[in-house]
N, C-alpha and C positions, 0 to 999 in steps of 0.2 A: 504494500500500500504506500509506504514512504517513497519508494522508487517512482510509482505511478504519479504521485502528487508532485514530485520534483521534476519529472519528465513527462508531462501529459501528452506529448507528441509520440511517446513510445508505448502507449497502451496497446496490448495485443489484440488481434482480430483473427477471424477464421474465414474459410471460404464462403459461408453463408452471410457474412457481415456486409451489409449495404452501406452502413454508416457507423464509424467508430463512436464509442461513448465519449461525450465531453466530460461527463462526471459519472462515476460508477454508482448505480442505484443503491448500493449497500454502504456508501461512504459515510453517511450520517450515523448509521448503526455502528460501524467500526470506530469512528471518532468518539462516540458516546460510550463505548465499551459495552454496548448492549448485545444480547444474544442475537445472532443473525436470523432474520426472517428471509430465507432464500427463495421463497415462493410467494406468489400473489395471484389473486383472482383478477383478471383483466376484463372479464365480461361475465355477467350473471351475479347471483347473490349467494353468499356463504362465508365460511371462515376457513383459514388454513392454520394449522398448528405444526410447527417444526418439531419433530421427534428426535432427529439426529442428522448431522451433515458432516461430510469430510471431503477430501479432495477427490475421492473415487466413488462416493456413494451419498445417498440422502434418503431420509424417510420422513414422511409427513402424513398428517391426517387432514382430510378435506371433508368438511360438513357442508354439502351443497344444497341450498334451499331450492335452487333451480339448476338446469344444466349450466355448466361453467366452462370457461376457457381460462387456463392458467399459464403463467410463465415461471420457470425455474431459472434463477439468475446465474446460469452457467452456460458457456458456449456449447452448442450442439456438435461437439467433435465426434467423429466416427467412433463407434464402440459403446456409446451409451445405450442402455436398455431401460425400459420403464414398465413397471407392472402396477396395476391397481387391484387390490384385493386378490393378489396372486395370479392375475391374468395379464398377459402381455397387452400393452397399450401402444398405440402409434405415437411417435414423437414428431412434432411439427416444428420446423425451424422458424422461429418468430422473427420477422423483419422489424426494424431495420438492423438489429444488432446481432442476429444469428443465435439467439438464445433458445434453450429448450422450451417448447410449448406443448401443451396437451389439453384435451377436452375430457370432461367427465359428466355423466348424467347426474340428476339430482340424487341425493343420498349421502351416506357416510362411506368414505373410501380411505383405505390405507395404501398409500402410494410409496413405491420403492424405486429409486434410481440407482443404477450400478454402471460403472465404467468397466466394460469387458475388454476382451482382446480383439485384435483385427489381424488379418494375414500379415500386414506390414509390421505390426508390433511383434508377432510371433517370429518372423524372419529376423528382426533386429535382435530379439532375445537369443536366437540360435547363433547368429554371427558374434554377438558379445560373448556368449558362453564358449564358443570355439576359440575366440581370440584369447580369452583368459586362460584356457587350457594350453594353448600354444605358448603363451608367455611363461606359464608355470613349468612346462616341460623344458623350455629353453633355460630357465633359471636352474632347474634341477640338474640338467646336463652340464651346466657350467660349473656347478659345485664339485663335480667328479674330478 
């Protein structure tokens, strides 16, 4: 956060970003030391309660009085999966920032987001693991 405030021209974006943030939506919460409310209803009526969030996952409860559209304040990078009440749910890339969006019918929903793997990440893990193994073998041979 400190870096982004000092260098606002260097805030990251992703492929689905049509317009970069001028100010992060969570900035006021960060600065006030408040628990982050990483999701919000942008259409419809209801409440969102954050249950947990991290870099690779999030859990929330949505009590929707009407059908709702929501945004989760994280870029929709490849690999994110979303379930509501244990069932897969479609992720919609929300313009203009490229954030995770989704829709829910009226009712109470337990929503879980998880960052999974992709073929490119798997390939990177394999290449990294093989590189480490080669370095260790070279160091071991050198000791002899």
